[in-house]
N, C-alpha and C positions, 0 to 999 in steps of 0.2 A: 474773327470771333475771339473774344477774350476768354481767358481760362475760367473766370467766374461765370460767364454766360454758358460755356460748355458744361460746367458742373450742374447748372440749373436745368439744362436740357436732358441730362441723363437721369432716368428714373431712380428714385431712392432704393427701390427694391432690386435693382440690377445686381448688386453684390450678393444678395440672398439667393437670387435666381442662379447666378453663376455657381455658387457653392452647391446648390441643390442639383444642378445639372452635372457637376463633377461627381457628386456622390452617386447619382443615378448611373452615370457612365461606369464608375468603378464597380457598382453593384451588378451591372450588366455583364462585365467581364468575369466576375467571380460566380455569377449565377449558375453556370453549368457545373462547376465544382461543388457548389452548395447543394444542388439538386442530387448529384451523384452521391454525396456523403449522406444526405437525408435518406435516399433509397437504400444505401448500403447499411445504414445503422438503424434507422427507424422502422423500416419494413420488417427485418428479422425480429426486432424487438416487439412489434405489434403482433406478429405471428406467434411468438413465444407466449406473450401475455394471453392471447386468445386461446391458445392450446391448453392453458391452465384450467379452463372452464369446460373442457371436454374430456371424455374417456373413450378409449377404443372398445367397441363392441366385439367380444371374441367370436361371435357367431357371424356377423355380417362384415367384420373387419372394417367398420366405418366409425368415425368419431360421433359420439352421442353427447349432447349437451348435458352436463351434470351440475352446473352451478358451482357452488363452493365446496363440493364434496371432496375434491382433490386437496384443498386446503384443510378441510376437517380431518381427512385421513392422515395428513402430515402431523397435525397437532394431537391426534389421538394415538398415534403409533409411537410407542416408547423408544424404539430403536432409532426413529427418525428425529423425534423432538429433542433428543439429547445432543444432536449436532449443534443446536443453538448455543447452549452454554460452552460446549467444546470449542466452537468457533470463537466466541467472545474471549474465552480464557487464552486461546492461542494468540489472537490478535493483540490483546493487552500485554501478555507476557513477552512475545517476540518484539513488539514495538518498544516496550519500556526498556528491555535489556539492550537492544541495539541502540536506542537513543542514548542511554547512559554511557555505554562503551564508546559510542561515536563521539560524544561530547568530551569525554576524558581523553581520548586519543587525539582529538583535534587540539586540545589545550597542550598536550605533551608535544605534539609536532611544532606548535608555535614557539616552544621554548628551545627547540633544537636548532642549531645553526649549521653544523656540518652534516651532510648527508640527508638533509630534509627532503630534497627532491626524490632521492632514491627511496626513502621510506614512504613517501606519498604514493609512488608507483607500486611499491610492494603492498601497500594497503589495499589497492584495487583488486588484488588477486581473488579474494573470496567473492567479490561482486561480479567479476567477469567470467568466473567459472560457470559452465552450464549447471542448471539446477539438478539435473540427473547425476552429474559428477559429484556435486556437493552431497546429494542424498546418499550415494554409495560410499563416499568418504566417511560420513558420520554414521552410517549403518555399520561400517567396519569398525569404527571406534567403539560403538556400543554393542558390538557382537558379543553374544554370551559365551562363546568358546574361545575365540581367537582375538577378541577385541583389545584395543590398546588400554581402554579404561580399566578393565579387569586386571590386565597385566601390571599397570602402574599401581593399582590398588593393592595387589598382592605384594609388590615390592615394598610398599610403604606400610604394610601391615594393616591396612584399612579394610581389606576384603579377605575373608577366610576361604571362600569358595566362589566359583564363578557365579555371577548374577546375570540372569537373562533379562537385560534391560528392556528390550523391545517386546517382551512377552507380558509385561505387567502394564496395565492401563496407565497408572500414575507415572512410572518412569518413561513409558513410551511417549506420553505427552510432553514431558520435560525434555526428552531427546529432540523432538521435532521443533520445540521452541528454541532450544540452544542452537540447533542447526540453522534455523531461519535467522536468528539473531546474529550468528557468525557471518552468514551470507550478506545480510543487509547493513551490518555495522559500517562498512566503508562508505556507503551512500550517505548515511547520517554524518559521518566524519567529514566528507567533502562539503556537505551543506554548511556545517559549522566552520570549517576552514574558510570557506568563501565569506561567511558572515563576520568572522574575526578580522578580515582585512579592513572592514569599515570602522573598527573600534579605534578611536583617537588615542595615539600613544601619549599625548599630553595629559589626558585624564588619568591613565594608569600610572604615569610617573608622578602625578600630583598626589595620588592616593598613597603611593609608596613613600613619598617625601614626608607625608603626614604621619608616617609610622604604620600604615596599613599593610597587612600581609596578603598572601595569595587569595585567601578566602574573601577579604574585604574588596580586593580588586575584582574578583569574579562577581560578588554580590552587588556591588555599587556601580560598576562600570560595564563589565562584559555582559552580564545577564540582561540588563535593560536594553543594551544595543542589539542583543540577539533575540529579543522577545518575538519579533515577527518571524524570524527564521525558525525559532523553536516551534511556534504554532504551525507553520506551514510544513515543517519536517514531520511533526507528529501526525498531522492530518493525512499527508501523502503516504507516510509509512503505514498507517492503519488501513488506508485504501488498498495499498499493495498487498498487505497480509490478508485482507478479506478476500482477495481474488486469487490467492495462492492455490495452486493445484499440483504442479509437477513434482515439487520437492517431497510433499507428503505422500503422494501416490507412489513415487519410486522408493521412498524410505520405509514406509510401513504399510502402504496400500489401504490405510484406514483402520488397520488392526492394532492390537488384538481385539477381536469381537466388536469391531466398529468403534472402539474407544477413541481413535484419533481421526475419525471421519468429520471433516468440516463441511460447510455448505457447498463449496465448489466440488468436493469429492462425491458427496451424496447425490448431487445432480447428475454427475456422470454415471454413478452406479445405477440410479433409477432409470436413466434413459438407455444405457447401452449394456447393462447386465441384467436388469429386471425387465427392460423394455416397457416400462410404465411411463410413457412420455407425458401423460397428463399430470401425474404426480411430480415428475421431474420439472415440468414447466411451472407448476405451482411453487415448488421450492425455489426455482429460479426467480420468480416474482418476489418472494420473501427476501431472497438474497439481494435483489436489486434495491428493495426498500432499505435494507441494512446499509448498502453502499451509498444510498442517498444522504445518509446522516453526515458522514465525513465530506461528501461532495458539497453539500449546502454550506457546511462550515468553511470549506476551502474557498468557495465563491464569495461568501460574506467577508472573509478575512482578506482575500487577495484583491478584490475589486477596489476597496477604498485606497489601498496603496497605489494602485495604478492611476486612479483619478488624481491622487495627490501628486503623482509624478508628472 
């Protein structure tokens, strides 16, 4: 039998069938893991969402369907609703400061020839420290009686008497934003350092030959090549800050007077301090909806690049 005859005897759809069979085989192998992940993630999520529409009856100690009353209670309670702007201010402030500092530090490290590896390793220290340690460190810096900030301010003549930084709503919010920015700055720096490796040196040298300075190199060469990295870093940074709990809880506990309470913290307070699980679940649903915004942006941004790859 000749080769041409053999080709005619093989069905044209055999290649498609083989690919489908391989895909089904691979799916069968990963199906147990997918099912386990779905149960571990989707089942608790479904329970939490359903809990948002029930309230515990104090007499029978049984959940009673309440519709959207838990959500209405959240939006009508002044002490709870203010966590929305507090959360947004914290996310925007911490993300923006860490982003700018991370970008600047990455550019500085790219210009250093000696000791670059050591500096990169030292840069990771704020990121690898436990959040509780970071919280205690910055709480000590902002301490009203023995804090470093007051001491330096008195030495420079900027502070006449001690300022209780964490007792004022405005300065307390600034303190947690600075602490989080210091903690997450190394992550942004590493993202930009990785992105800078893809910038062609020929282009930067061409701009400098034409008389361009550092700003022209950054604006015309570096920034366009880092556009995708910038978008992904901002989205992931915002997602991480939206979920932050431990640093704020250990540093201020949501005080003073709830002025630093973000969504993650108020969910914990309502569930395990007030024991109002219905309201906690409702706030959790709103929190999830807020998280969906950067998540959708991330998926829409990341998927085209993967398809192009």
